[in-house]
Each structure stands twice: as structure tokens, then as C-alpha cells.
C-alpha positions as CSV (number, residue, x, y, z in Angstrom):
1,M,90.9,136.7,162.8
2,D,94.5,137.7,162.1
3,L,95.4,134.1,161.5
4,F,93.0,133.7,158.6
5,Y,92.5,137.2,157.1
6,H,95.5,139.1,158.3
7,A,93.2,141.8,159.6
8,I,91.6,142.8,162.9
9,H,87.9,143.4,163.5
10,F,88.1,147.0,164.7
11,P,84.8,147.1,166.8
12,T,86.1,144.1,168.7
13,F,89.5,145.7,169.1
14,I,87.8,148.9,170.6
15,I,85.8,146.8,173.1
16,F,89.0,145.0,174.0
17,A,90.8,148.3,174.4
18,I,88.1,149.8,176.7
19,Y,88.0,146.6,178.8
20,L,91.8,146.6,179.2
21,S,91.8,150.3,180.1
22,G,89.2,149.8,182.8
23,I,91.1,146.8,184.3
24,S,94.4,148.7,184.2
25,F,92.9,151.8,185.9
26,F,91.0,149.6,188.5
27,Y,94.1,147.7,189.5
28,S,96.9,150.2,189.2
29,H,95.0,153.5,189.7
30,S,97.3,155.2,187.3
31,I,96.6,157.4,184.3
32,L,97.3,156.3,180.8
33,D,100.9,156.7,179.4
34,W,100.2,159.0,176.5
35,K,103.8,160.0,175.8
36,S,104.8,156.3,175.4
37,A,101.8,155.6,173.2
38,L,102.5,158.6,170.9
39,F,106.1,157.7,170.5
40,T,105.2,154.1,169.8
41,A,102.6,155.1,167.3
42,S,104.9,157.3,165.4
43,I,107.8,154.9,165.3
44,F,105.8,151.8,164.4
45,Y,103.5,153.4,161.9
46,L,106.5,154.9,160.1
47,F,108.2,151.5,160.1
48,S,105.0,149.9,158.9
49,S,104.6,152.3,156.0
50,L,108.2,152.1,154.9
51,T,108.7,148.4,155.0
52,H,105.2,147.0,154.5
53,S,106.3,144.0,156.7
54,F,104.4,145.0,159.8
55,G,100.6,145.3,159.8
56,C,98.5,148.2,161.1
57,G,96.7,145.8,163.4
58,D,100.0,144.9,165.0
59,V,100.8,148.5,165.5
60,D,97.3,149.2,166.9
61,L,97.8,146.5,169.5
62,L,101.3,147.8,170.4
63,V,100.1,151.3,170.8
64,L,97.4,150.1,173.1
65,C,100.0,148.2,175.1
66,A,102.2,151.3,175.3
67,L,99.2,153.4,176.3
68,L,98.2,151.1,179.2
69,F,101.5,149.8,180.4
70,G,104.3,152.2,179.3
71,S,107.4,151.6,177.2
72,W,109.2,149.2,179.6
73,R,106.3,146.7,179.4
74,L,106.0,147.3,175.7
75,G,109.6,146.2,175.2
76,Q,108.9,143.0,177.2
77,V,105.8,142.2,175.2
78,I,107.7,142.6,171.9
79,M,110.6,140.5,173.0
80,L,108.3,137.7,174.4
81,A,106.1,137.8,171.2
82,C,109.2,137.5,169.0
83,G,110.5,134.6,171.1
84,L,107.1,132.8,170.8
85,C,107.2,133.4,167.1
86,L,110.7,132.0,166.8
87,L,109.6,128.9,168.6
88,T,106.8,128.2,166.1
89,Y,108.7,129.3,163.0
90,P,110.0,125.8,162.1
91,I,106.4,124.6,162.0
92,L,105.3,127.5,159.9
93,Y,108.3,127.1,157.6
94,H,107.5,123.5,157.1
95,H,103.9,124.3,156.1
96,K,105.2,127.1,153.7
97,V,103.5,130.0,155.5
98,H,104.7,133.2,153.8
99,Q,103.0,135.7,156.0
100,I,103.0,135.3,159.8
101,A,100.1,136.6,161.8
102,F,101.8,138.4,164.6
103,I,98.8,139.6,166.6
104,P,98.3,136.1,168.2
105,Y,101.9,136.2,169.5
106,L,101.5,139.8,170.8
107,S,98.2,138.8,172.5
108,V,99.7,135.8,174.2
109,A,102.7,137.7,175.3
110,L,100.5,140.6,176.6
111,F,98.4,138.2,178.7
112,I,101.4,136.3,180.0
113,L,103.2,139.4,181.2
114,Y,100.0,141.1,182.5
115,F,99.1,138.1,184.7
116,W,102.7,137.3,185.6
117,H,103.2,140.6,187.5
């Protein structure tokens, strides 16, 4: 949905968040990392509101990642997502895409890192 409309479907996102929370608790038996999620939310929502270059859907997914996996894994997800975006940037530039949907890159990075470890 982010590719075409630059938005997320919030009910689907909530279902996805509940599903990931359940899987995370089932496999790791740890509580959610609230401090990391609050810090991530405050930093990224502030950055999003000041620059208007980062969407709120991206921030929602990053906060969910911080909540479930902590700040160390969040940094890995961001770096891998940016690397994947840089790999596809020449194609996007060639097709004159002005706004890049970042949620697909975040999602792929999240799944790669989640199933890698």
C-alpha cells in the first residue's frame, strides 16, 4: 500500500503488530522494550514533523521494531533498509520517482534480520 498511496492501512498494521508481539514473546519469552520504543518514537516523530521527509507510517513501523527487538536491532534494521534502498535508487531515479516508499525496505530488512538470527 505504501508503494502506491504513500500510506499504511492502520487496521492491518495493528494486526501485524499483535502478530509480531505474540511471536516475539513466544520465542524469546521477554517483555517488550518500552524505553527503546518511547525514545524511538520521540526522536523519529520529531524528525518527521520538522523535515516532512519521513512518513508517520515509517515511524510507526520503526517504533514497533524498537518495542519488539530493542534499539540494537532497530539500528540494524535501519541500516539494512537504507542499504536496500540505495541498491534500488538508480532504478527509481531512472523512472523519475520523487517520493520513495520506505516501508517496503523496512519490512524486508525486518524480516531478513528476524529470520537471520
